N, C-alpha and C positions, 0 to 999 in steps of 0.2 A: 316222589311221594314221601310224606313224613311218617315216621313210625308212631305207634300208639304212645310211646314214652315221650317223644318230641311234642306230640299234640297235647298230652297231659301237662307237660312242663310249660308250654305256651299258655294253656288255660290257667294254670296256677299263677303265672306272671300277670296275666290280665286281671284276675281276681284280686291279687295283691295290690295292683295299681288302683283299682276301684276302692279297695278298703282304705288305702293310704289317703286317697282323695276325700273320702267320707270322714276319716279321722281329722284331717286338716280343717274341713268345713265345720265340724263339730267344735273343734278347739277355737276357731275364729268366732263362732256363735257364742261360746261360753265366755270368751273374753269380752265380747260386746255386751252381754248380759251383765257381767260383773261391773263393767264400766258404767252402764246405765243405772244399776242398782247396787251401790257399794255394800249394803247390808246383806245382799245375797251371798257374797263371798264369805262373810263371817258365818252366816247360817249354814252354808254348805260345809264349811270347815268344821263347825261344831257337830253337824250331823255325821260327818266322816269320823271324827274322833269318838263319838258315841257308838257308832257301829263297830269301830275297831275295838272299843272297850268290851262290847258284848261278845265279839268274836274271840277276843283273848280269854274272856271268862269261860267261854264254851270250850276252847282248846285246852285250857288248863284244868278242866273239870270243875269249874266253879259253879256257884249257884246262879242260874240264869234269872230266876225270879228276883233275887236280890239286885242283880245288875239292871234288870228292867225297871225295878222300883226306883233305883237311884236315878236312872235316866228320866223317869216320869217326874220325880221331884225337881230335877233341874229344869225341865220344861215348864212346870208349874211356877217355879220361882222366877221365870223370865230370863233364864240364862241363855236361851236361844232366841235369836232375832225373829224367827218365824215359827209357826206351829208345824212341827215335823211329825210325820207318822212314825210310830214305834215299829221297829222291825219285828216281823213274825218269825219266831225260831221254832 
């Protein structure tokens, strides 16, 4: 008979295996989407950069309203390939 610790570790390994499989499937789907729609990769990258900019402003104690306004201006000028939702902070 296995101890509680052994059962717990076996369950952790099984969950980790399921998680790894899900991550790999998601990565494969992401690559397929980027290959099918090249503009999606640029839009995703721009959205990531904008989110990181807002996070940096928040972490440094900057003015979030100014950062959001700058992001909104970039979206209006068409610097993003797709219409992206502004993050709610």
